[in-house]
C-alpha positions in Angstrom: -2.9 -27.1 16.7 -0.2 -25.9 14.4 3.3 -25.8 15.8 5.6 -22.8 15.1 8.5 -23.6 12.9 12.1 -22.7 14.0 12.5 -20.2 11.2 10.0 -17.6 9.9 9.9 -15.4 6.8 7.2 -12.7 6.4 7.1 -11.8 2.7 4.8 -10.2 0.2 4.4 -10.7 -3.5 4.1 -7.3 -5.2 4.0 -6.1 -8.8 2.1 -4.3 -11.6 -1.3 -5.7 -12.5 -1.0 -8.8 -14.8 2.7 -9.5 -14.0 1.7 -12.9 -12.6 1.7 -12.3 -8.8 -1.2 -14.5 -8.0 -0.1 -17.2 -10.5 3.3 -17.3 -8.8 1.7 -17.6 -5.4 -0.5 -20.5 -6.5 2.7 -22.4 -7.6 4.3 -21.7 -4.3 1.3 -23.1 -2.5 1.4 -26.2 -4.7 5.1 -26.9 -4.4 5.0 -26.4 -0.6 2.1 -28.9 -0.5 -0.3 -26.3 0.9 -2.7 -27.0 -1.9 -3.1 -30.2 -3.9 -3.9 -28.7 -7.2 -2.8 -25.5 -9.0 -5.4 -22.7 -9.1 -5.5 -20.5 -12.2 -6.5 -16.8 -12.3 -7.9 -17.1 -15.8 -10.2 -20.0 -14.8 -11.3 -18.2 -11.6 -9.9 -21.0 -9.4 -7.0 -19.2 -7.8 -6.8 -20.0 -4.0 -5.6 -16.5 -3.1 -8.3 -14.6 -5.2 -11.1 -16.0 -3.2 -13.6 -13.1 -3.4 -16.3 -13.6 -6.0 -15.4 -10.2 -7.6 -11.7 -11.2 -7.8 -12.7 -14.4 -9.7 -15.0 -12.5 -12.0 -12.7 -9.6 -12.7 -9.4 -11.7 -12.8 -7.6 -9.3 -10.5 -6.5 -9.2 -6.9 -8.6 -6.7 -4.8 -7.7 -7.6 -1.2 -4.4 -8.7 0.1 -4.8 -12.4 1.1 -2.6 -14.0 3.7 -1.4 -17.6 3.8 1.2 -19.7 5.5 3.3 -22.5 4.0 6.5 -24.3 4.8 9.6 -24.8 2.7 12.8 -26.5 3.9 11.6 -26.4 7.6 11.0 -22.6 7.3 7.5 -21.1 7.9 6.7 -18.6 5.2 3.9 -16.1 5.8 2.9 -14.8 2.4 0.7 -11.8 1.6 -0.4 -11.6 -2.1 -1.0 -7.9 -2.7 -3.2 -6.2 -5.4 -1.5 -4.7 -8.4 -4.2 -2.2 -9.4 -3.4 1.4 -8.4 -6.9 1.9 -6.9 -6.0 -0.6 -4.2 -2.7 1.1 -3.3 -3.8 1.2 0.4 -3.9 -2.6 0.5 -0.3 -2.7 -0.8 0.8 0.1 1.6 -0.5 -1.6 4.8 0.8 -5.0 3.7 4.3 -3.6 3.1 4.2 -1.9 6.5 4.2 -5.4 8.3 6.5 -7.4 5.9 10.1 -8.2 6.5 10.9 -8.9 2.8 9.2 -8.9 -0.6 9.3 -10.6 -4.0 8.9 -8.1 -6.9 7.4 -9.9 -9.9 8.1 -8.4 -13.3 6.7 -9.3 -16.6 9.5 -10.4 -19.1 7.7 -8.5 -21.8 6.3 -5.4 -20.0 9.4 -5.0 -17.7 9.2 -2.2 -15.1 5.7 -0.9 -15.6 4.3 2.2 -13.9 2.6 0.4 -11.0 5.9 -1.5 -10.4 7.6 1.8 -9.7 4.8 2.8 -7.3 5.0 -0.3 -5.2 8.8 -0.2 -5.3 8.8 3.3 -3.9 6.4 2.1 -1.1 8.8 -0.7 -0.3 11.7 1.8 -0.2 9.7 3.9 2.3 9.3 0.9 4.6 12.9 -0.3 4.1 11.8 -3.7 2.8 14.6 -5.9 1.4 13.6 -7.4 -2.0 14.3 -10.1 -4.5 13.1 -9.8 -8.1 11.5 -12.5 -10.2 11.2 -12.0 -14.0 8.2 -14.0 -14.9 6.5 -14.9 -18.3 9.7 -15.9 -20.1 7.4 -18.0 -22.4 5.6 -14.9 -23.8 6.2 -13.4 -27.2 8.6 -10.5 -26.8 10.2 -11.7 -23.5 13.6 -10.1 -22.9 15.2 -11.0 -19.5 18.3 -8.8 -20.0 16.2 -5.7 -20.9 14.1 -6.1 -17.7 17.3 -6.4 -15.6 18.5 -3.1 -17.2 15.2 -1.4 -16.5 15.3 -2.4 -12.8 18.7 -0.7 -12.7 17.6 2.5 -14.5 14.0 3.0 -13.4 14.1 1.7 -9.9 17.7 2.9 -9.1 18.4 -0.6 -7.7 21.4 -2.9 -8.2 19.9 -6.0 -9.8 22.1 -9.2 -9.7 21.0 -12.1 -11.8 21.4 -15.5 -10.0 20.1 -17.4 -13.0 19.8 -17.0 -16.8 17.0 -18.2 -19.0 17.8 -21.0 -21.6 15.8 -20.0 -24.6 13.0 -17.4 -24.9 9.3 -17.3 -25.8 8.1 -20.8 -26.9 11.7 -22.1 -26.8 12.1 -21.3 -23.1 13.2 -24.6 -21.6 15.0 -23.9 -18.3 17.6 -21.9 -16.4 21.3 -21.7 -15.8 22.1 -21.5 -12.1 25.0 -19.1 -11.9 25.9 -20.0 -8.3 26.2 -23.7 -8.7 27.0 -23.4 -12.5 24.5 -26.0 -13.7 21.4 -26.2 -15.9 18.1 -26.6 -14.2 15.1 -28.1 -16.0 11.5 -28.7 -14.8 9.6 -32.0 -15.4 6.3 -30.9 -16.9 4.7 -34.3 -16.2 4.8 -33.6 -12.5 3.6 -30.0 -13.1 7.1 -28.7 -12.5 7.4 -30.3 -9.0 10.5 -32.4 -10.1 13.7 -30.7 -11.1 16.5 -32.1 -13.2 20.1 -30.7 -12.9 22.8 -31.2 -15.5 26.1 -29.7 -16.6 26.0 -26.5 -18.7 26.0 -27.4 -22.4 28.8 -26.0 -24.6 26.5 -23.5 -26.4 25.5 -21.9 -23.2 28.9 -22.0 -21.4 30.3 -18.7 -22.7 27.3 -16.5 -21.6 27.1 -18.4 -18.2 30.8 -17.6 -17.5 30.4 -14.0 -18.5 27.5 -13.5 -16.0 29.1 -15.7 -13.3 32.1 -13.3 -13.6 29.7 -10.3 -13.2 28.1 -12.0 -10.1 31.5 -12.5 -8.4 32.6 -9.0 -9.4 29.5 -7.3 -7.8 29.7 -9.5 -4.6 33.5 -8.7 -4.2 32.4 -5.1 -3.3 30.7 -6.5 -0.2 33.2 -9.2 0.9 37.0 -8.9 1.3 37.2 -12.7 1.3 35.6 -12.9 -2.1 37.9 -10.2 -3.4 41.0 -12.1 -2.1 39.9 -15.4 -3.7 39.0 -13.6 -7.0 42.4 -11.8 -7.2 44.2 -15.1 -6.4 42.2 -16.9 -9.1 40.8 -19.4 -6.6 37.2 -20.8 -6.6 34.6 -19.0 -4.6 32.4 -21.4 -2.6 28.6 -21.3 -3.0 28.3 -21.0 0.8 30.4 -17.8 0.7 28.3 -16.5 -2.2 25.0 -17.2 -0.3 26.2 -15.5 2.9 27.4 -12.4 1.1 24.2 -12.2 -1.0 22.2 -12.5 2.2 24.0 -9.6 3.9 23.8 -7.3 0.9 20.1 -8.1 0.3 19.1 -7.6 3.9 20.9 -4.2 3.9 19.1 -3.4 0.6 22.4 -2.9 -1.3 21.5 -5.4 -4.0 18.4 -7.1 -5.5 18.9 -10.8 -6.5 17.1 -11.5 -9.8 15.6 -14.9 -10.7 13.8 -15.9 -13.8 11.0 -18.3 -14.9 7.5 -18.8 -16.2 5.1 -19.5 -13.4 2.2 -20.4 -15.8 4.5 -23.1 -17.4 5.6 -24.3 -13.9 9.2 -23.3 -14.4 11.4 -21.3 -12.1 9.3 -21.1 -8.9 11.3 -23.4 -6.5 14.5 -21.2 -6.8 12.4 -18.2 -5.8 11.4 -20.2 -2.6 15.0 -21.0 -2.0 15.9 -17.3 -2.4 13.2 -16.2 0.0 14.8 -18.4 2.7 18.4 -17.8 1.7 18.4 -14.0 1.2 15.4 -12.4 2.9 15.6 -11.7 6.7 13.8 -13.5 9.5 12.1 -11.1 12.0 14.8 -11.3 14.6 17.5 -10.2 12.1 15.9 -6.8 11.6 16.6 -3.8 13.7 14.3 -2.9 16.7 10.9 -1.5 15.7 10.5 2.3 16.5 7.5 3.2 18.6 6.1 5.9 20.9 5.5 5.2 24.6 1.9 6.2 25.2 2.4 7.6 28.7 5.8 9.2 28.4 5.2 10.4 24.8 8.8 9.7 23.9 10.3 7.6 21.1 11.5 4.2 22.0 12.8 1.1 20.2 11.4 -2.3 20.8 13.5 -5.4 20.3 11.8 -8.0 18.1 11.7 -10.8 20.6 8.9 -12.7 22.4 10.7 -12.0 25.7 9.5 -8.4 25.5 6.1 -6.9 26.3 3.4 -7.3 23.6 3.3 -4.9 20.7 1.3 -5.8 17.6 -0.1 -3.9 14.7 -3.6 -4.4 13.2 -2.8 -4.0 9.5 -6.1 -5.2 8.0 -9.7 -5.8 9.0 -12.0 -8.0 7.2 -15.7 -8.8 7.9 -16.8 -12.4 7.9 -20.5 -13.2 8.1 -20.0 -16.1 10.5 -17.0 -15.0 12.6 -17.5 -11.2 12.6 -14.5 -8.9 12.4 -11.2 -10.6 11.5 -8.3 -8.5 12.7 -5.1 -9.3 10.9 -2.1 -8.8 13.2 1.6 -8.6 12.9 3.2 -9.3 16.3 6.5 -7.4 16.7 7.3 -8.3 20.3 6.0 -10.5 23.1 3.1 -12.9 22.5 -0.6 -12.9 22.4 -2.7 -15.8 23.6 -6.3 -16.7 22.8 -8.7 -15.9 25.7 -6.5 -13.1 27.1 -7.1 -9.3 27.4 -5.0 -6.8 25.6 -4.9 -3.0 25.4 -6.0 -1.2 22.3 -3.6 1.8 22.8 -5.1 4.1 20.2 -8.6 3.7 21.5 -7.4 3.4 25.2 -9.7 0.4 25.6 -9.3 -3.1 26.9 -10.1 -5.8 24.4 -10.5 -9.5 24.7 -9.0 -11.9 22.1 -11.5 -14.7 21.9 -9.7 -16.8 19.2 -6.5 -16.7 17.2 -6.3 -18.1 13.6 -3.6 -18.7 11.1 -5.1 -17.9 7.7 -4.8 -19.7 4.3 -6.6 -17.2 2.0 -10.3 -17.6 3.2 -9.6 -20.9 5.1 -8.1 -21.0 8.5 -6.7 -23.1 11.3 -7.1 -22.3 15.0 -4.0 -21.7 17.1 -3.4 -21.0 20.8 -0.9 -18.1 20.5 1.0 -15.7 18.2 4.5 -14.8 19.0 7.0 -12.1 17.9 7.4 -12.3 14.1 4.1 -14.1 13.5 1.2 -12.9 11.3 -2.3 -14.1 12.2 -5.9 -13.2 12.9 -7.6 -12.2 16.1 -11.3 -12.6 16.6 -13.3 -10.8 19.3 -11.8 -7.2 19.1 -14.8 -4.8 19.1 -13.1 -1.4 18.7 -10.2 -2.1 16.5 -9.4 -0.2 13.3 -6.7 -0.6 10.7 -3.4 0.8 11.8 -4.0 0.6 15.5 -1.6 -1.0 18.1 -2.3 -3.7 20.6 0.0 -3.8 23.6 0.3 -5.0 27.2 -1.7 -2.9 29.7 1.4 -1.8 31.6 3.3 -1.0 28.4 1.2 1.3 26.2 3.3 1.7 23.1 2.1 3.0 19.8 3.7 1.7 16.6 4.1 4.1 13.6 0.8 5.0 12.1 0.1 4.4 8.4 -0.7 7.4 6.3 -3.2 6.9 3.5 -4.0 9.2 0.5 -7.2 11.2 0.5 -10.1 9.8 -1.6 -10.7 11.7 -4.8 -14.0 10.3 -6.2 -17.4 10.0 -4.7 -20.9 8.6 -5.4 -24.2 9.1 -3.6 -25.9 6.0 -2.3 -29.3 5.6 -0.8 -31.4 2.7 0.4 -34.5 1.8 -1.8 -36.6 1.1 1.3 -36.6 2.1 4.9 -35.9 -1.5 5.9 -32.7 -1.3 3.9 -31.5 1.8 5.8 -29.9 0.1 8.8 -28.5 -2.7 6.6 -26.8 -0.1 4.4 -25.3 1.8 7.3 -24.1 -1.5 8.8 -22.5 -2.5 5.5 -20.8 0.9 5.0 -19.5 0.8 8.6 -18.0 -2.6 8.1 -16.4 -1.5 4.8 -15.0 1.6 6.4 -13.3 -0.3 9.2 -11.8 -2.6 6.5 -10.6 0.1 4.1 -9.0 3.3 5.4 -9.2 5.0 2.0 -13.0 4.5 1.9 -15.0 7.3 3.6 -18.7 7.8 4.3 -20.4 11.1 5.1 -23.9 12.6 5.0 -24.6 15.6 2.8 -26.0 18.2 5.2 -28.4 19.7 2.6 -29.8 16.6 0.9 -29.3 14.0 3.6 -27.8 11.6 1.1 -24.9 9.3 2.1 -21.8 10.2 0.0 -19.2 7.4 -0.2 -15.6 8.3 -1.5 -12.7 6.2 -2.7 -9.5 6.1 -4.7 -10.9 5.6 -8.2 -13.7 4.3 -10.4 -12.7 0.7 -10.0 -12.3 1.0 -6.2 -15.8 2.5 -5.8 -17.3 0.0 -8.2 -15.9 -2.9 -6.2 -17.2 -1.4 -2.9 -20.6 -0.7 -4.3 -20.9 -4.2 -5.7 -19.9 -5.6 -2.3 -22.7 -3.5 -0.7 -25.3 -4.8 -3.2 -24.2 -8.4 -3.6 -22.3 -9.4 -0.4 -24.4 -7.5 2.1 -27.6 -8.0 0.0 -28.7 -4.3 0.3 -31.2 -2.8 -2.1 -29.8 0.6 -2.9 -29.8 3.3 -5.6 -26.3 4.5 -6.6 -25.6 7.9 -8.3 -23.0 8.7 -10.9 -19.3 9.2 -9.8 -18.5 12.8 -8.7 -15.1 14.4 -8.2 -14.1 15.4 -4.7 -12.9 19.0 -4.9 -10.9 21.1 -2.4 -10.7 24.9 -1.7 -7.8 27.2 -0.9 -6.9 30.9 -0.9 -4.6 32.9 -3.2 -3.6 35.9 -1.1 -2.6 36.9 2.5 -5.3 38.7 4.5 -5.4 39.9 8.1 -8.8 40.1 9.9 -9.9 41.0 13.5 -12.9 39.2 14.9 -14.9 40.0 18.0 -17.2 37.5 19.7 -19.5 38.7 22.5 -22.4 36.7 23.9 -24.2 36.3 27.2 -24.6 32.6 28.0 -26.3 31.4 31.2 -26.1 34.9 32.7 -22.3 35.2 32.1 -20.7 37.4 29.5 -18.2 35.6 27.1 -16.0 37.9 25.0 -12.9 37.5 22.8 -11.2 39.7 20.2 -8.5 38.2 18.1 -6.6 39.0 14.9 -5.8 36.2 12.5 -3.6 36.3 9.4 -4.4 33.8 6.6 -2.0 33.1 3.7 -1.7 30.5 1.0 0.9 27.7 1.2 2.5 25.8 -1.6 0.4 22.9 -3.1 0.7 19.8 -1.0 2.1 21.5 2.1 -1.1 21.1 4.0 -2.8 23.3 6.6 -0.9 24.9 9.4 -1.7 27.0 12.5 0.7 28.9 14.6 0.5 31.6 17.3 2.8 34.6 17.2 1.8 35.6 20.7 3.6 34.8 24.0 1.7 33.1 26.8 2.1 36.4 28.7 -0.1 38.1 26.1 -2.6 35.2 25.9 -2.5 32.2 28.3 -1.8 28.8 26.7 -5.3 27.4 27.3 -6.9 30.2 25.3 -4.2 29.9 22.5 -5.2 26.2 22.4 -8.9 27.2 22.1 -8.0 29.4 19.1 -6.1 26.4 17.5 -9.1 24.1 18.0 -11.5 26.6 16.4 -9.3 27.1 13.4 -8.5 23.4 12.9 -12.2 22.5 13.3 -13.0 24.9 10.4 -10.5 23.5 7.9 -12.7 20.5 6.8 -15.9 22.6 6.3 -14.4 24.7 3.5 -14.6 28.4 2.6 -17.3 29.1 0.0 -18.5 25.8 -1.4 -18.1 23.5 1.6 -15.2 21.4 0.2 -12.3 20.9 2.7 -9.7 23.7 2.7 -6.1 22.8 1.9 -2.7 24.5 2.0 -3.8 27.4 4.3 -1.5 28.9 6.9 -3.3 30.7 9.8 -1.3 32.8 12.3 -2.7 34.3 15.5 -1.1 37.8 15.5 -3.1 39.9 17.9 -5.6 39.8 20.9 -7.6 41.9 23.2 -7.6 39.9 26.5 -9.9 40.8 29.4 -9.7 38.3 32.2 -13.3 39.0 33.5 -15.0 38.1 30.2 -12.5 35.8 28.6 -13.5 32.1 28.1 -12.3 29.2 26.0 -15.8 29.1 24.4 -15.5 32.7 23.2 -11.9 32.3 21.8 -12.9 29.1 20.0 -15.9 30.7 18.4 -14.0 33.9 17.5 -11.3 31.9 15.8 -13.8 29.9 13.8 -15.7 33.0 12.6 -12.5 35.0 12.1 -11.0 32.2 10.0 -14.1 32.0 7.8 -14.3 35.8 7.2 -10.5 36.1 6.5 -10.5 33.2 4.0 -13.5 34.7 2.1 -11.6 37.9 1.7 -8.4 36.1 0.6 -9.6 35.3 -3.0 -10.6 31.7 -2.5 -10.3 29.2 -5.4 -11.7 25.8 -6.2 -9.1 23.0 -6.6 -9.7 19.9 -8.6 -7.8 16.6 -8.4 -5.2 16.1 -11.2 -4.4 12.5 -12.0 -1.2 10.9 -13.2 -2.2 8.7 -16.1 0.0 6.0 -17.6 -1.3 4.6 -20.9 0.2 1.5 -22.6 -0.9 1.1 -26.2 0.4 -0.3 -29.5 2.6 2.2 -31.4 0.1 2.5 -34.3 -2.6 3.9 -32.0 -0.4 6.2 -30.0 -1.4 9.3 -32.0 -5.1 8.7 -31.3 -4.4 8.1 -27.6 -2.5 11.4 -27.2 -5.1 13.3 -29.2 -7.9 11.9 -26.9 -6.0 12.8 -23.8 -5.5 16.4 -25.0 -9.3 16.7 -25.7 -9.8 15.6 -22.0 -7.6 18.5 -20.8 -4.6 16.3 -20.2 -1.0 17.1 -21.1 1.7 14.5 -22.0 4.7 14.5 -19.8 6.8 11.9 -21.6 6.7 8.9 -23.9 8.7 5.7 -23.8 9.0 3.0 -26.4 8.9 -0.6 -25.2 9.4 -3.7 -27.4 5.7 -4.4 -27.7 4.0 -1.1 -26.8 4.3 2.6 -26.2 4.0 4.1 -22.7 2.4 7.5 -22.6 2.8 9.4 -19.2 0.3 12.3 -18.8 -1.5 14.4 -16.3 -5.3 15.1 -16.6 -8.2 16.4 -14.5 -10.1 13.5 -12.9 -13.4 15.0 -13.9 -12.6 14.4 -17.6 -11.3 10.9 -17.1 -14.6 9.2 -16.2 -15.3 6.3 -18.6 -11.8 6.4 -20.0 -11.4 2.6 -20.0 -14.2 2.2 -22.5 -12.8 4.9 -24.8 -9.3 3.4 -24.6 -10.6 0.0 -25.5 -12.3 1.3 -28.7 -9.3 3.5 -29.6 -6.9 0.5 -29.4 -9.1 -2.4 -30.4 -9.0 -3.7 -26.8 -5.2 -3.8 -26.7 -4.6 -0.7 -24.6 -4.4 -0.6 -20.8 -3.9 2.3 -18.4 -3.4 3.1 -14.7 -4.3 6.3 -13.0 -3.4 7.6 -9.5 -3.8 10.9 -7.7 -1.0 13.4 -8.4 -2.0 16.8 -6.9 -4.8 19.4 -6.6 -4.7 22.4 -9.0 -6.9 25.4 -9.6 -10.0 24.4 -11.6 -9.7 26.0 -15.0 -13.3 25.7 -16.2 
C-alpha cells in the first residue's frame, strides 16, 4: 500500500500542441525515479501517451494522470492534450488542479492554443509557472517568449533563470536566485547537475536580470524594498517566500528555461512546482451548493470535513470496467464503503481505489482531501458529478462544455454488431462530455457528434479498433442551428377530451430574437393571480422541451426569447397537460411566423505557415468563405488569424500541407453561429 506523503501538489502540464508537454512529463518521471528509462513521443514510447492512437499520431488525446515524489512531496500530475479538438480534456483537468506548468516553445512562443488554455486556467483561478522549452531549436529566443507572455497573456512573467547560449550552443542556465551557473551532465541523461560561479562574460546580463527580479518582488514585500533601498543582500529564502505568495495569488508567473529533449532544465521546474505552487490546504474553501437547502456554501479543504469529491474524468477499461477519476476536496473516501452520487441521487459502492501511473496503477485503501485517484465500482457516475456523504449532499460547481459542431452517421455492418456498437458509444459518451449520440427519427441512423474532424476521427477509430465493432461510417456533416429574426405574438388554444374529461388552455406567447450567443430564455409576464404557478411552470416545460426540436428543419433553436403575455383561464377545464401542449404548439407556430433562419457554425482558424506561402494560404481561405482578422509575423513563420464556415473547412489539413510543402500547421475552434449565406 502506498503511504500518503506529508505534502501534496496537484498540477497539470498544459500548452499548445508540439510545445513539448509530454516530453517534459517523461523527464519528470525519470528524474523522480518513477520510470527507469526516458520515453520519447517521436518513438511512440512515451509513458503518458499510452493509447495506441496517441503513439501512432504522436499527440496527446486523453489527459493521463500519474503520481511521483520530489523532495518528500507527492506530485499528482495530469498531462493534458494540446490539440484544440480535445479542449474538454483540458477544461476538466484544470477544474481539479491546484496549479499548472505552462510549457512554451522557445521558437513558437505564445501560440494560439496557448492562449486558449491560459484563458481556461484564468477561469478556474489556477496559479501557474511558465517553462520555455526547446532552447536547442533553431530560432529559439527566450527573451521574445517572455515578452509575448506579458503582451498576449496579460501576465507578469518573472524569469528565475536565463539560458546560456541558444540553439545548438545552448549549454545550461544562470540561476538568478542563487546567482550561479547550472549545467547538466549528459552522460547521466541530465540526472546529475553541476553548479559553478557565473563566468565573466555572462555576469553583466545576470546582474541586470537579477536587479529586475528584485525590483518586481519589492512590490510584493516591504522587507525586500527596505533591503533593496539600504543596498543590503536579499536572502534566497526571502525571495522564495515572496515568489510563493505572489504566484499563489496569481500576481506573477515565474519563468524557467530549458530543453527537455536534451535533458536540460527539468529539475528546476520540479523545484519551482514545490516552492511556488500551492498545496491543497493553502487554497481558499471550495464553493458548493447544498443539495437539500439549495443554498451556496463553502467547504474547507480538510479531511476533517464531510466527503466532497468531483468525478472529472471517466475511462473505460476492458478488465476493470469504468475507471472514475476523482479529486477529493474534503473528507476521505475508503475502498469498500458507500457514497452518495448527489447529481443522480443514488447510493454507490466504491469497490476499489487506485493511484494511477498513466495506464498502470497501484491499489490504495483510501483517498483523502487533496488527493487525486481512481474509484472502481461506480455504476451511475458521469463526468462532472459530485460524490458526497449521505447526510451532507453537496454539489460542486458543474463544468460547462461547448456544443459539438460536427457529426457523422455510423451504422453496424451486421445485426450482431448492433448491441456492440451501442455499448461502445455509451462508454465513449460517459467518458467524453463533448461527444453526443442521437438517432435520426427519419432514417433510424445513429448520428455521433464531436468538436472537430480529428476528435471524431479518433472516436470512430476507437469504436472500430478498440471495441472491435464492424461499422460503416458516413462523411462528416455540419451541425446547424435555427433561430428567428423578428418578434411575433401568437395565441394558441388547445382543447381535447381525454379519458372523458375536457382539457383546455388558451395562451398568448411572444417570441423575439436575442443576440447571438445569449441562449434561449423563457419568462412569464403574468402574475400568479392571473395564472397559478403550477400552470405557468407547465407552459415553461412545454416551451423548453420545444427548443431542441427546432423550427423548420429540426435543428436545435438558439437565441430565442419566449414571453407568456396572455391567458384565458377556466378552472373547470384547465390542466397542466393542456397548458404544456398549448405552449408547445404555440411556440412552434409563433417561431414559424417569425422569419426563421438557418445558422451555421463559424470557426476561428489560426494558420501558421512560412512567410513565402502566406499569400497562397490567405487566397485559399478566401475561396473557402473565410475572412482574415489579423496577421502576425513571428521569427520563423507567419500567423494568420481568420474566421471561416466549418462546412468549407473539411479536408483543410490536406490542402494546407500541399500549399506549404508540409510546413504549415493550423488549429481551429468554434467561434459562433451565424446566418448561413448560401
